[in-house]
gemmi code that builds the backbone of each chain (N, CA, C; Angstrom):
import gemmi

chains = {
    "A": [
        ("MET", (41.371, -2.774, -50.190), (42.260, -1.309, -49.684), (43.473, -1.259, -48.663)),
        ("ASN", (44.593, -1.121, -49.133), (45.743, -1.557, -48.316), (45.951, -0.030, -47.760)),
        ("ASN", (46.252, 0.259, -46.745), (46.866, 1.830, -45.883), (48.046, 1.714, -45.140)),
        ("GLN", (48.427, 2.986, -45.086), (49.671, 3.327, -44.080), (49.395, 3.751, -42.987)),
        ("VAL", (47.720, 3.537, -42.252), (47.442, 4.291, -40.897), (48.526, 3.885, -40.251)),
        ("ARG", (48.908, 2.536, -40.026), (49.568, 1.848, -38.857), (51.023, 2.738, -38.949)),
        ("GLU", (51.735, 2.675, -39.744), (52.956, 3.246, -40.028), (52.931, 4.385, -39.808)),
        ("LEU", (51.862, 5.470, -40.091), (51.753, 6.806, -39.952), (51.708, 7.377, -38.191)),
        ("ARG", (50.993, 6.410, -37.812), (50.607, 6.418, -36.380), (51.706, 5.809, -35.549)),
        ("SER", (52.272, 5.178, -35.943), (53.684, 4.645, -35.083), (54.910, 5.998, -35.427)),
        ("ALA", (54.529, 6.327, -36.143), (55.835, 7.421, -36.885), (55.549, 8.574, -35.849)),
        ("GLN", (54.279, 8.962, -35.671), (53.951, 9.951, -34.389), (54.054, 9.182, -32.918)),
        ("GLY", (54.332, 8.457, -33.008), (54.542, 7.814, -31.373), (53.076, 7.642, -30.807)),
        ("TRP", (52.075, 7.602, -31.517), (50.754, 7.691, -30.933), (50.415, 6.140, -30.995)),
        ("SER", (49.716, 6.005, -29.705), (48.299, 4.792, -29.618), (47.707, 4.609, -30.262)),
        ("GLN", (46.930, 3.278, -30.667), (45.577, 3.302, -31.280), (44.476, 4.287, -30.503)),
        ("ALA", (44.656, 4.337, -29.178), (43.695, 5.146, -28.387), (43.419, 6.836, -28.475)),
        ("GLU", (45.100, 7.077, -28.693), (45.383, 8.476, -28.864), (44.928, 8.567, -30.412)),
        ("LEU", (45.177, 8.208, -31.470), (44.562, 8.529, -32.606), (43.319, 8.458, -32.816)),
        ("ALA", (42.370, 7.283, -32.396), (41.034, 7.323, -32.081), (40.364, 8.548, -31.268)),
        ("GLU", (41.328, 9.137, -30.452), (40.713, 10.290, -29.863), (40.547, 11.445, -30.563)),
        ("ARG", (41.778, 11.384, -31.627), (41.827, 12.353, -32.337), (40.809, 12.650, -33.292)),
        ("LEU", (40.821, 11.512, -33.704), (39.738, 11.358, -34.619), (38.199, 11.023, -34.175)),
        ("ASP", (38.082, 11.010, -32.840), (36.770, 10.988, -32.416), (36.067, 9.580, -33.048)),
        ("VAL", (37.105, 8.679, -33.169), (36.217, 6.973, -33.186), (36.722, 6.256, -32.047)),
        ("SER", (36.215, 5.064, -32.095), (36.462, 4.208, -31.232), (38.024, 3.511, -31.751)),
        ("ARG", (38.813, 2.892, -30.685), (39.790, 2.459, -30.814), (39.534, 0.776, -31.720)),
        ("GLN", (38.321, 0.459, -31.721), (38.106, -0.742, -32.162), (38.026, -0.345, -33.938)),
        ("THR", (37.747, 1.033, -33.882), (37.563, 1.377, -35.620), (38.951, 1.908, -36.074)),
        ("VAL", (39.905, 2.118, -35.156), (41.115, 2.290, -35.817), (41.575, 1.201, -35.940)),
        ("ASN", (41.860, 0.132, -35.191), (42.370, -1.135, -35.165), (41.842, -1.797, -36.596)),
        ("ALA", (40.305, -1.701, -37.089), (40.041, -2.393, -37.782), (40.137, -1.956, -39.223)),
        ("ILE", (40.470, -0.246, -39.279), (41.227, 0.263, -40.283), (42.722, -0.073, -40.415)),
        ("GLU", (43.461, -0.181, -39.465), (44.942, -0.605, -39.869), (45.089, -1.938, -39.974)),
        ("THR", (44.157, -2.782, -40.111), (44.242, -4.393, -40.240), (43.510, -4.621, -41.444)),
        ("GLY", (42.468, -3.730, -42.364), (41.962, -3.622, -43.259), (40.969, -4.711, -43.416)),
        ("LYS", (40.249, -4.507, -41.835), (39.232, -5.557, -41.927), (37.792, -4.292, -42.091)),
        ("TYR", (38.506, -3.076, -42.461), (37.069, -2.147, -42.707), (37.548, -0.777, -43.067)),
        ("ASP", (37.307, -0.384, -44.317), (37.629, 0.603, -45.230), (36.614, 1.823, -44.652)),
        ("PRO", (37.704, 2.866, -44.290), (36.728, 3.844, -43.933), (36.121, 4.693, -44.897)),
        ("SER", (34.706, 5.474, -44.204), (33.966, 6.297, -45.522), (35.117, 7.652, -45.720)),
        ("LEU", (34.645, 8.173, -46.945), (35.524, 9.456, -47.456), (35.463, 10.246, -46.364)),
        ("PRO", (34.541, 10.959, -45.835), (34.688, 11.918, -44.809), (35.810, 11.652, -43.708)),
        ("LEU", (36.080, 10.131, -42.998), (37.046, 9.453, -42.034), (38.184, 9.656, -42.869)),
        ("ALA", (38.140, 8.973, -44.127), (39.477, 9.080, -44.644), (39.783, 10.769, -45.215)),
        ("PHE", (39.423, 11.634, -45.338), (39.703, 12.759, -45.423), (40.228, 13.228, -43.970)),
        ("GLY", (39.459, 13.036, -42.732), (40.094, 13.373, -41.755), (41.244, 12.664, -41.284)),
        ("ILE", (41.426, 11.806, -41.663), (42.746, 10.579, -41.303), (43.918, 11.480, -42.343)),
        ("ALA", (43.417, 12.032, -43.271), (44.839, 12.501, -44.390), (45.034, 14.033, -43.945)),
        ("ARG", (43.895, 14.592, -43.276), (44.446, 15.763, -42.677), (45.301, 16.035, -41.461)),
        ("LEU", (44.913, 15.181, -40.772), (45.308, 14.748, -39.223), (47.030, 14.612, -39.540)),
        ("PHE", (47.216, 14.024, -40.632), (48.810, 13.467, -40.822), (49.230, 14.664, -41.710)),
        ("GLY", (48.496, 15.433, -42.235), (49.177, 16.236, -43.169), (49.587, 15.811, -44.811)),
        ("LEU", (48.832, 14.696, -44.942), (48.993, 14.002, -46.497), (48.077, 14.187, -46.994)),
        ("SER", (47.719, 13.683, -48.657), (46.677, 13.377, -49.266), (46.069, 12.001, -49.250)),
        ("ILE", (44.761, 11.677, -49.372), (44.325, 10.566, -49.132), (45.158, 9.431, -50.093)),
        ("GLU", (45.482, 9.631, -51.177), (45.690, 8.789, -51.918), (47.062, 8.430, -51.580)),
        ("SER", (47.773, 9.029, -50.770), (49.385, 8.416, -50.488), (48.943, 7.860, -48.942)),
        ("ILE", (47.735, 7.958, -48.615), (47.491, 6.948, -47.296), (46.989, 5.513, -47.681)),
        ("PHE", (45.860, 5.502, -48.483), (44.872, 4.412, -48.850), (45.231, 4.123, -50.290)),
        ("LEU", (45.714, 2.713, -50.578), (46.051, 2.336, -52.010), (45.174, 1.388, -52.264)),
        ("PRO", (44.779, 1.362, -53.333), (43.654, 0.102, -53.863), (44.631, -0.874, -53.967)),
        ("GLY", (43.798, -2.024, -53.448), (44.233, -3.446, -53.122), (43.921, -4.347, -54.339)),
        ("GLU", (44.228, -5.706, -54.134), (44.025, -6.572, -55.517), (42.591, -6.969, -55.553)),
        ("GLU", (41.606, -6.523, -56.624), (40.172, -6.873, -56.749), (40.083, -8.516, -57.007)),
    ],
    "B": [
        ("MET", (-8.129, -18.786, -8.878), (-7.653, -17.470, -9.153), (-8.354, -16.750, -9.892)),
        ("ARG", (-8.708, -15.181, -9.656), (-9.457, -14.535, -10.473), (-8.869, -14.181, -11.770)),
        ("GLN", (-9.832, -14.137, -12.553), (-8.936, -14.247, -13.927), (-8.573, -12.439, -13.892)),
        ("GLY", (-8.794, -11.449, -13.374), (-8.161, -10.060, -13.468), (-6.679, -10.290, -12.808)),
        ("ALA", (-7.046, -11.035, -11.361), (-5.676, -11.155, -11.020), (-4.483, -11.662, -11.635)),
        ("ARG", (-4.896, -12.774, -12.498), (-3.825, -13.752, -13.102), (-3.486, -12.619, -14.022)),
        ("SER", (-4.149, -12.051, -14.682), (-3.928, -11.351, -16.026), (-2.710, -10.195, -15.813)),
        ("TRP", (-3.269, -9.419, -14.531), (-2.062, -8.451, -14.168), (-0.363, -9.170, -13.670)),
        ("GLN", (-0.746, -10.585, -12.973), (0.380, -10.673, -12.834), (1.189, -11.758, -13.516)),
        ("ASP", (0.616, -12.083, -14.950), (1.016, -12.414, -16.319), (1.682, -11.237, -16.795)),
        ("TYR", (0.894, -9.897, -16.891), (1.487, -8.774, -17.428), (2.717, -8.279, -16.706)),
        ("VAL", (2.889, -8.489, -15.456), (3.960, -7.845, -14.487), (5.214, -8.402, -14.563)),
        ("SER", (4.729, -9.894, -14.747), (6.107, -10.837, -14.681), (6.697, -10.676, -16.392)),
        ("CYS", (5.683, -10.860, -17.131), (6.373, -10.517, -18.750), (7.096, -9.069, -18.935)),
        ("GLN", (6.207, -8.357, -18.342), (7.200, -7.008, -18.681), (8.178, -6.757, -17.599)),
        ("ALA", (8.462, -7.535, -16.592), (9.409, -7.282, -15.726), (10.720, -8.527, -16.774)),
        ("SER", (10.301, -9.364, -17.368), (11.450, -9.970, -18.436), (11.827, -9.089, -19.312)),
        ("LEU", (10.618, -8.102, -19.827), (10.996, -7.483, -20.944), (12.102, -6.132, -20.126)),
        ("THR", (11.805, -5.800, -18.984), (12.668, -4.950, -18.654), (14.173, -5.332, -18.391)),
        ("PHE", (14.133, -6.624, -18.094), (15.647, -7.422, -17.362), (16.565, -7.532, -18.733)),
        ("SER", (15.673, -7.901, -20.144), (15.909, -8.086, -21.234), (16.772, -6.932, -21.892)),
        ("THR", (15.771, -5.671, -21.575), (16.305, -4.457, -22.058), (17.781, -4.283, -21.089)),
        ("GLY", (17.771, -4.506, -19.842), (18.990, -4.326, -18.992), (20.410, -4.941, -19.806)),
        ("ILE", (19.633, -6.294, -20.101), (20.866, -7.129, -20.921), (21.265, -6.198, -22.209)),
        ("ALA", (20.393, -5.639, -22.702), (20.819, -4.943, -24.200), (21.741, -3.923, -23.596)),
        ("SER", (21.495, -3.166, -22.496), (22.892, -2.071, -22.111), (23.836, -2.314, -21.454)),
        ("LEU", (23.861, -3.587, -20.694), (24.481, -4.200, -19.986), (25.869, -4.474, -21.150)),
        ("GLU", (25.450, -4.918, -22.292), (25.800, -5.645, -23.644), (26.736, -4.110, -23.821)),
        ("TYR", (26.283, -3.053, -23.945), (26.948, -1.859, -24.502), (28.206, -1.687, -23.098)),
        ("VAL", (27.706, -2.069, -22.137), (29.129, -1.453, -21.039), (30.109, -2.440, -21.294)),
        ("LYS", (29.632, -3.783, -21.662), (30.763, -4.613, -21.711), (31.406, -4.563, -23.435)),
        ("PHE", (30.783, -4.166, -24.208), (31.059, -3.673, -25.475), (32.449, -2.751, -25.081)),
        ("ALA", (31.582, -1.662, -23.844), (32.971, -0.578, -24.073), (34.005, -0.951, -23.515)),
        ("LEU", (33.682, -1.995, -22.178), (34.853, -2.493, -21.532), (35.965, -2.973, -22.412)),
        ("HIS", (35.317, -3.987, -23.328), (36.185, -4.576, -24.168), (37.338, -3.440, -25.119)),
        ("GLN", (36.855, -2.585, -25.219), (37.914, -1.369, -25.902), (38.724, -1.010, -24.886)),
        ("SER", (38.377, -0.878, -23.675), (38.888, 0.007, -22.778), (40.393, -0.685, -22.615)),
        ("ASP", (40.871, -1.598, -22.101), (41.921, -2.348, -22.169), (42.245, -2.158, -20.389)),
        ("THR", (41.277, -1.768, -19.653), (41.504, -1.609, -18.178), (41.638, -2.938, -17.685)),
        ("ARG", (42.614, -2.856, -16.376), (42.775, -4.365, -15.395), (41.973, -4.245, -14.396)),
        ("GLY", (41.772, -5.512, -13.844), (41.195, -5.552, -12.359), (39.445, -6.058, -12.589)),
        ("ALA", (39.249, -5.802, -11.406), (37.476, -6.348, -11.116), (36.518, -5.681, -11.859)),
        ("VAL", (35.599, -6.942, -12.103), (34.397, -5.897, -12.900), (34.039, -4.629, -12.609)),
        ("PRO", (33.539, -4.596, -11.265), (32.923, -3.076, -11.053), (33.788, -2.332, -10.971)),
        ("ARG", (35.324, -2.376, -10.903), (36.232, -1.012, -10.430), (36.496, -1.298, -12.013)),
        ("LYS", (36.550, -1.755, -13.026), (36.712, -1.906, -14.301), (35.692, -0.915, -15.290)),
        ("MET", (34.514, -1.173, -14.895), (33.465, -0.708, -15.343), (33.528, 1.059, -14.899)),
        ("LEU", (33.788, 0.753, -13.787), (34.208, 2.368, -12.975), (35.252, 3.225, -13.609)),
        ("ARG", (36.295, 2.663, -13.633), (37.444, 2.951, -14.614), (37.262, 3.328, -15.843)),
        ("THR", (36.444, 2.559, -16.564), (36.087, 2.707, -17.670), (35.448, 3.563, -18.571)),
        ("TYR", (34.659, 4.310, -17.488), (33.347, 5.256, -17.662), (34.304, 6.697, -16.946)),
        ("THR", (35.233, 6.748, -16.138), (35.805, 7.626, -15.458), (37.069, 7.941, -16.258)),
        ("SER", (38.135, 7.028, -16.664), (39.291, 7.741, -16.634), (39.334, 8.152, -17.894)),
        ("GLY", (41.049, 8.823, -18.238), (40.954, 9.584, -19.077), (40.948, 8.983, -20.662)),
        ("SER", (42.281, 8.761, -21.541), (41.784, 8.505, -22.759), (41.433, 6.889, -22.949)),
        ("ARG", (41.241, 6.153, -22.120), (40.857, 5.212, -21.871), (39.479, 4.820, -21.850)),
        ("ALA", (38.609, 5.807, -21.299), (37.596, 6.062, -20.785), (36.323, 5.457, -21.954)),
        ("MET", (35.179, 5.181, -21.467), (34.242, 4.942, -22.356), (33.841, 5.904, -22.992)),
        ("ARG", (33.437, 5.787, -24.542), (33.524, 7.437, -25.365), (32.108, 7.989, -24.799)),
        ("LYS", (31.952, 9.456, -25.013), (31.371, 10.533, -24.692), (29.789, 9.853, -25.092)),
        ("VAL", (29.662, 9.508, -26.349), (28.275, 9.236, -26.957), (28.032, 7.855, -25.983)),
        ("HIS", (28.918, 6.932, -26.060), (28.203, 5.848, -24.883), (27.944, 6.189, -23.537)),
        ("LYS", (28.476, 7.069, -22.980), (28.243, 7.733, -21.432), (26.843, 8.208, -21.448)),
        ("ARG", (27.022, 9.142, -22.483), (25.684, 9.771, -22.719), (24.305, 8.957, -22.860)),
        ("TYR", (24.578, 7.504, -23.713), (23.522, 6.662, -23.800), (22.915, 5.913, -22.478)),
        ("LEU", (23.888, 5.477, -21.907), (23.980, 5.091, -20.800), (23.321, 5.953, -19.474)),
        ("ARG", (23.449, 7.289, -19.631), (23.073, 8.317, -18.579), (21.368, 8.604, -19.153)),
        ("GLU", (21.106, 8.544, -20.394), (19.711, 8.777, -20.722), (18.867, 7.563, -20.647)),
        ("PHE", (19.588, 6.383, -21.027), (18.669, 4.975, -21.183), (18.435, 3.969, -19.802)),
        ("LEU", (19.368, 4.145, -19.038), (19.250, 3.524, -17.668), (18.314, 4.189, -16.872)),
        ("PRO", (18.024, 5.438, -16.739), (17.183, 6.049, -15.705), (15.437, 6.284, -16.486)),
        ("ALA", (15.756, 5.937, -17.943), (14.470, 5.835, -18.584), (13.966, 4.307, -18.389)),
        ("THR", (14.832, 3.181, -18.266), (14.258, 1.586, -18.112), (14.050, 1.705, -16.768)),
        ("PHE", (14.495, 2.350, -15.979), (14.142, 2.214, -14.279), (12.696, 2.731, -14.316)),
        ("ALA", (12.910, 4.273, -14.656), (11.178, 4.679, -14.655), (10.369, 4.079, -15.508)),
        ("TYR", (10.592, 3.317, -16.029), (9.633, 2.167, -16.696), (9.000, 1.081, -16.039)),
        ("ALA", (10.369, 0.754, -15.373), (9.812, -0.534, -14.468), (9.273, -0.327, -13.201)),
        ("VAL", (9.314, 0.957, -12.951), (8.750, 1.499, -11.550), (7.506, 1.704, -12.139)),
        ("LEU", (6.963, 2.298, -13.019), (5.610, 2.516, -13.540), (4.980, 1.594, -13.938)),
        ("ILE", (5.817, 0.054, -14.168), (5.036, -1.384, -14.498), (4.460, -1.841, -13.096)),
        ("VAL", (5.620, -1.780, -12.228), (5.135, -2.219, -11.032), (4.119, -1.460, -10.552)),
        ("ALA", (4.272, -0.167, -10.806), (2.910, 0.346, -10.053), (1.609, 0.259, -10.726)),
        ("TYR", (1.714, -0.137, -11.836), (0.396, -0.589, -12.395), (0.270, -1.947, -11.979)),
        ("GLY", (0.898, -2.603, -11.740), (0.878, -4.022, -10.805), (-0.364, -3.772, -9.606)),
        ("PHE", (0.471, -3.178, -8.741), (0.102, -2.714, -7.482), (-1.549, -1.929, -7.392)),
        ("LEU", (-1.346, -1.120, -8.309), (-2.635, 0.147, -8.251), (-3.581, -0.478, -9.392)),
        ("ALA", (-3.541, -1.417, -10.139), (-4.557, -1.645, -10.876), (-5.921, -2.401, -10.394)),
        ("ARG", (-5.320, -3.037, -9.281), (-6.230, -3.836, -8.782), (-7.573, -3.134, -7.556)),
        ("SER", (-6.743, -2.018, -7.193), (-7.700, -1.063, -6.047), (-8.162, 0.065, -7.190)),
        ("VAL", (-7.995, 0.317, -8.601), (-8.590, 1.245, -9.354), (-10.124, 0.977, -9.874)),
        ("ASP", (-10.949, 1.636, -9.583), (-11.929, 1.182, -10.321), (-12.473, 1.880, -11.378)),
        ("SER", (-11.739, 3.135, -11.708), (-12.339, 4.114, -12.882), (-11.502, 3.196, -13.802)),
        ("VAL", (-12.231, 3.148, -15.010), (-11.538, 2.478, -16.297), (-10.483, 3.496, -16.670)),
        ("LEU", (-10.779, 4.951, -16.638), (-10.106, 5.761, -17.220), (-8.847, 5.854, -16.743)),
        ("LEU", (-8.833, 6.136, -15.325), (-7.411, 6.016, -14.367), (-6.670, 4.679, -14.791)),
        ("ARG", (-7.329, 3.409, -15.009), (-6.732, 2.538, -14.992), (-6.047, 2.234, -16.632)),
        ("SER", (-6.802, 3.060, -17.416), (-6.327, 2.996, -18.883), (-5.120, 4.241, -18.614)),
        ("LEU", (-5.135, 5.315, -17.658), (-3.925, 6.358, -17.924), (-2.670, 5.362, -17.249)),
        ("LEU", (-2.891, 4.371, -16.081), (-1.937, 3.766, -15.311), (-1.287, 2.705, -16.500)),
        ("VAL", (-1.937, 2.126, -17.611), (-1.392, 1.406, -18.717), (-0.793, 2.092, -19.422)),
        ("VAL", (-1.084, 3.621, -19.898), (-0.351, 4.007, -20.659), (0.737, 4.714, -20.758)),
        ("LEU", (0.866, 5.471, -19.013), (2.021, 6.069, -18.377), (3.340, 5.096, -19.003)),
        ("PRO", (3.928, 4.196, -18.879), (4.703, 3.299, -18.778), (5.348, 4.113, -20.585)),
        ("LEU", (4.386, 4.365, -21.532), (4.892, 4.936, -22.903), (5.833, 6.231, -22.695)),
        ("ALA", (5.678, 6.731, -21.611), (6.741, 8.043, -21.679), (7.746, 7.598, -21.635)),
        ("PRO", (8.384, 6.790, -20.740), (9.814, 6.490, -20.892), (10.155, 5.573, -22.104)),
        ("ILE", (9.409, 5.118, -22.399), (9.551, 4.248, -23.801), (10.051, 5.316, -24.848)),
        ("VAL", (9.543, 6.306, -24.864), (9.613, 7.419, -25.975), (10.988, 8.080, -25.284)),
        ("LEU", (11.478, 8.059, -24.105), (12.627, 8.463, -23.935), (13.886, 7.124, -24.281)),
        ("MET", (13.389, 6.384, -24.104), (14.242, 4.961, -24.361), (14.777, 5.205, -26.273)),
        ("ILE", (13.597, 5.094, -26.855), (13.840, 5.188, -28.252), (14.847, 6.396, -28.506)),
        ("ARG", (14.591, 7.604, -28.106), (15.013, 8.444, -28.121), (16.945, 8.523, -27.689)),
        ("ALA", (16.861, 7.726, -26.720), (18.609, 7.283, -26.381), (19.139, 6.951, -27.289)),
        ("MET", (18.165, 5.588, -27.862), (18.493, 4.754, -29.106), (19.218, 5.081, -30.200)),
        ("VAL", (18.377, 6.172, -30.930), (18.290, 7.015, -31.954), (19.725, 7.754, -31.884)),
        ("ARG", (19.540, 8.492, -30.925), (20.962, 9.350, -30.411), (22.214, 8.882, -30.674)),
        ("VAL", (22.256, 7.547, -29.910), (23.626, 6.708, -29.851), (24.019, 5.864, -31.324)),
        ("ILE", (22.998, 6.006, -31.923), (22.940, 4.941, -33.530), (23.489, 6.364, -34.424)),
        ("ARG", (22.860, 7.246, -33.971), (23.350, 8.453, -35.135), (24.718, 9.294, -34.895)),
        ("ASP", (25.097, 8.871, -33.445), (26.196, 9.912, -33.036), (27.609, 8.916, -32.632)),
        ("GLN", (27.414, 7.761, -32.931), (28.674, 7.072, -32.644), (29.215, 6.747, -34.031)),
        ("ASP", (30.578, 6.459, -34.046), (31.324, 6.170, -35.136), (30.752, 5.173, -36.283)),
        ("GLU", (31.435, 5.281, -37.477), (30.408, 4.654, -38.552), (30.738, 2.880, -38.767)),
        ("LEU", (32.037, 2.300, -37.972), (32.128, 0.976, -37.664), (30.985, 0.799, -36.229)),
        ("GLU", (31.011, 1.112, -35.722), (30.252, 0.943, -34.631), (28.630, 1.239, -35.032)),
        ("ARG", (28.322, 2.242, -35.901), (26.722, 2.069, -36.279), (26.804, 0.813, -37.390)),
        ("ARG", (27.855, 0.460, -38.094), (27.730, -0.760, -38.956), (27.359, -2.288, -37.994)),
        ("ILE", (28.104, -1.929, -37.048), (27.753, -3.199, -36.169), (26.703, -3.151, -35.730)),
        ("ASP", (26.195, -2.269, -35.149), (24.489, -2.336, -34.574), (23.591, -2.502, -35.583)),
        ("LEU", (23.624, -1.734, -36.791), (22.679, -2.042, -37.908), (22.763, -3.388, -38.350)),
        ("GLU", (23.785, -3.961, -38.264), (24.053, -5.656, -38.879), (23.075, -6.309, -37.468)),
        ("ALA", (23.632, -5.927, -36.524), (22.883, -6.835, -35.258), (21.144, -6.460, -35.094)),
        ("ILE", (21.209, -5.238, -35.492), (19.678, -4.940, -35.538), (18.662, -5.696, -36.870)),
        ("ALA", (19.428, -5.622, -37.512), (18.887, -6.343, -38.986), (18.780, -7.910, -38.769)),
        ("ILE", (19.840, -8.711, -38.200), (19.859, -10.041, -37.593), (18.643, -10.352, -36.664)),
        ("ALA", (19.061, -9.513, -35.528), (17.877, -9.470, -34.565), (16.235, -9.509, -35.186)),
        ("SER", (16.294, -8.380, -35.833), (14.706, -8.586, -36.158), (14.067, -9.440, -37.120)),
        ("MET", (14.755, -9.585, -38.056), (14.292, -10.821, -39.008), (14.449, -12.317, -38.309)),
        ("LEU", (15.427, -12.484, -37.272), (15.465, -13.781, -36.739), (14.154, -13.729, -35.865)),
        ("THR", (13.813, -12.862, -34.970), (13.023, -12.652, -34.052), (11.138, -12.494, -35.009)),
        ("GLY", (11.333, -11.843, -36.104), (10.238, -11.725, -36.816), (9.701, -13.019, -37.398)),
        ("PHE", (10.732, -13.583, -37.860), (10.278, -15.104, -38.730), (10.457, -16.295, -37.581)),
        ("GLY", (11.038, -15.701, -36.340), (10.964, -16.840, -35.989), (9.735, -17.020, -34.728)),
        ("PHE", (8.869, -15.764, -34.460), (7.158, -15.761, -34.229), (6.866, -16.404, -35.097)),
        ("PHE", (6.938, -15.959, -36.497), (6.194, -16.083, -37.606), (5.928, -17.845, -37.541)),
        ("SER", (7.257, -18.327, -37.575), (6.932, -19.788, -38.036), (6.429, -20.520, -36.494)),
        ("PHE", (6.772, -19.896, -35.182), (6.281, -20.452, -34.118), (4.685, -20.596, -34.030)),
        ("GLY", (4.244, -19.214, -34.945), (2.837, -18.996, -34.939), (2.188, -20.072, -35.815)),
        ("MET", (3.134, -20.475, -36.987), (2.293, -21.419, -37.800), (2.640, -23.017, -37.499)),
        ("LEU", (3.703, -23.227, -36.725), (3.549, -24.123, -35.769), (2.766, -24.605, -34.971)),
        ("LEU", (2.013, -23.551, -34.151), (0.835, -23.955, -33.055), (-0.229, -24.075, -33.878)),
        ("GLY", (-0.355, -23.310, -35.186), (-1.606, -23.731, -35.837), (-1.471, -25.282, -36.578)),
        ("ALA", (-0.016, -25.587, -37.113), (-0.224, -26.929, -37.697), (-0.436, -28.143, -36.635)),
        ("SER", (0.076, -27.725, -35.259), (-0.156, -28.522, -34.313), (-1.329, -28.841, -33.385)),
        ("ASN", (-1.873, -27.558, -33.679), (-3.110, -27.567, -32.789), (-2.770, -27.523, -31.167)),
        ("TRP", (-1.390, -27.159, -30.893), (-1.294, -26.966, -29.663), (-1.600, -25.939, -28.761)),
        ("GLN", (-2.382, -25.920, -27.480), (-3.012, -25.230, -27.001), (-2.093, -24.649, -25.586)),
        ("GLY", (-1.141, -25.050, -25.932), (-0.002, -24.879, -24.808), (0.324, -23.359, -24.091)),
        ("ALA", (0.537, -22.371, -25.290), (0.634, -21.097, -25.347), (-0.525, -19.990, -25.503)),
        ("GLN", (-0.714, -19.215, -24.773), (-1.656, -18.319, -24.917), (-1.199, -16.839, -26.015)),
        ("ALA", (-2.348, -16.475, -26.867), (-1.813, -15.580, -27.413), (-1.050, -14.353, -26.886)),
        ("ASN", (-1.807, -13.870, -25.733), (-1.073, -12.926, -25.230), (0.313, -12.758, -24.842)),
        ("VAL", (0.406, -14.230, -24.049), (1.720, -14.307, -23.370), (2.892, -14.687, -24.274)),
        ("VAL", (2.566, -15.265, -25.761), (3.399, -15.092, -26.756), (3.657, -13.976, -27.461)),
        ("ALA", (2.700, -13.231, -27.378), (3.080, -11.937, -28.282), (4.256, -10.575, -27.122)),
        ("ILE", (3.589, -11.052, -25.816), (4.382, -9.913, -24.884), (5.937, -10.775, -24.801)),
        ("TRP", (6.559, -11.899, -25.179), (7.626, -12.331, -25.504), (8.138, -11.657, -26.436)),
        ("VAL", (7.530, -11.319, -27.347), (8.333, -10.757, -28.771), (9.433, -9.760, -28.615)),
        ("LEU", (9.357, -8.775, -27.249), (10.148, -7.745, -27.336), (11.275, -8.142, -26.645)),
        ("PRO", (11.107, -9.131, -25.517), (12.255, -9.587, -25.022), (13.593, -10.318, -25.919)),
        ("CYS", (12.442, -11.131, -26.715), (13.561, -11.944, -27.700), (14.423, -11.104, -28.654)),
        ("LEU", (13.462, -9.961, -28.917), (13.702, -8.945, -29.684), (15.500, -8.543, -29.227)),
        ("PHE", (15.290, -7.906, -27.717), (16.568, -7.577, -27.199), (17.473, -8.540, -26.925)),
        ("LEU", (17.128, -9.608, -26.401), (18.486, -10.418, -26.234), (18.794, -10.890, -27.702)),
        ("SER", (18.115, -11.012, -28.944), (18.758, -11.477, -29.925), (19.646, -10.293, -30.387)),
        ("PHE", (19.293, -9.253, -30.542), (20.400, -8.150, -30.605), (21.563, -8.275, -29.887)),
        ("GLY", (21.475, -8.211, -28.672), (22.850, -8.710, -27.551), (23.606, -9.543, -28.131)),
        ("LEU", (23.147, -10.927, -28.523), (23.893, -11.860, -29.294), (24.534, -11.542, -30.572)),
        ("ALA", (23.673, -11.118, -31.267), (23.701, -10.756, -32.634), (25.213, -9.621, -32.659)),
        ("LYS", (25.018, -8.790, -31.741), (26.152, -7.749, -31.681), (27.505, -8.409, -31.200)),
        ("ILE", (27.244, -9.336, -30.191), (28.393, -10.021, -29.789), (29.109, -10.731, -30.949)),
        ("TRP", (27.984, -11.216, -31.820), (28.830, -12.090, -32.805), (29.092, -11.168, -33.954)),
        ("VAL", (28.678, -9.992, -34.522), (29.190, -9.210, -35.557), (30.580, -8.590, -34.750)),
        ("SER", (30.790, -8.381, -33.560), (31.772, -7.539, -33.041), (33.073, -8.371, -33.124)),
        ("ARG", (32.908, -9.642, -33.179), (34.001, -10.528, -33.215), (34.600, -10.445, -34.458)),
        ("ARG", (33.957, -9.571, -35.515), (34.940, -9.747, -36.947), (35.830, -8.505, -36.929)),
        ("TYR", (35.517, -7.621, -35.643), (36.342, -6.409, -35.556), (36.867, -6.511, -34.457)),
        ("PRO", (38.165, -7.166, -33.951), (38.552, -7.399, -32.655), (39.113, -6.169, -32.379)),
        ("PRO", (39.219, -5.454, -31.004), (40.020, -4.228, -30.603), (41.426, -4.139, -30.612)),
        ("GLY", (42.004, -5.024, -30.833), (43.357, -5.155, -30.983), (43.927, -5.452, -29.751)),
    ],
}
model = gemmi.Model(1)
for chain_id, residues in chains.items():
    chain = gemmi.Chain(chain_id)
    for i, (resn, *xyz) in enumerate(residues, 1):
        res = gemmi.Residue()
        res.name, res.seqid = resn, gemmi.SeqId(i, " ")
        for name, pos in zip(("N", "CA", "C"), xyz):
            atom = gemmi.Atom()
            atom.name, atom.element = name, gemmi.Element(name[0])
            atom.pos, atom.b_iso = gemmi.Position(*pos), 0.0
            res.add_atom(atom)
        chain.add_residue(res)
    model.add_chain(chain)
structure = gemmi.Structure()
structure.add_model(model)
structure.setup_entities()
């Protein structure tokens, strides 16, 4: 799964640590999501979407199977 | 050497190794938090800064874990050492039994701390911990099973059953720490 988290975070001017604090997760988790090494659960994906004021499908895009 | 004296010495030394391994497991947590923090400087200063400073500080859930787990570990070690010293001078079987089961109280607190940290940390941290627990438990369980089979097959008399049994837990903690470091490598902090 691909995502726009890094671009959205940079647009807000937030560091990974700041985004992690806002989402109440570790910086390691934010980095893993941004690099595509970890796909977040639905509640965390909703949390990310809510934080950026967007829908889940505009942030997370299905990758090649 | 008297058999009684030898058995309590074995008990204390092995339990001390258990406490040491438990310490390694919790230190591993500190290292894990340090790894995420990006702080610079000497390790003790770094640890303190990681624990205390603003947005780069150790997460609350891990601070709480250390606050709960480390005193319980310390209390366990104190009670084990107290057993080692008092067991020889106490004649009452009931009192000796009480001294033996008393360390179970801090163990309950340790279990509570571990369950709370697994439950309350974020989903990736939980995944890493659960994968590490799965690897460590299977490795330790089957490792000791194979070791038992090996002892039976070779008819080797070098290892006493009680000493072998006491080493199970330290091996579990140690393999958990190593497995966690290995699993975490898949998710670098950036």
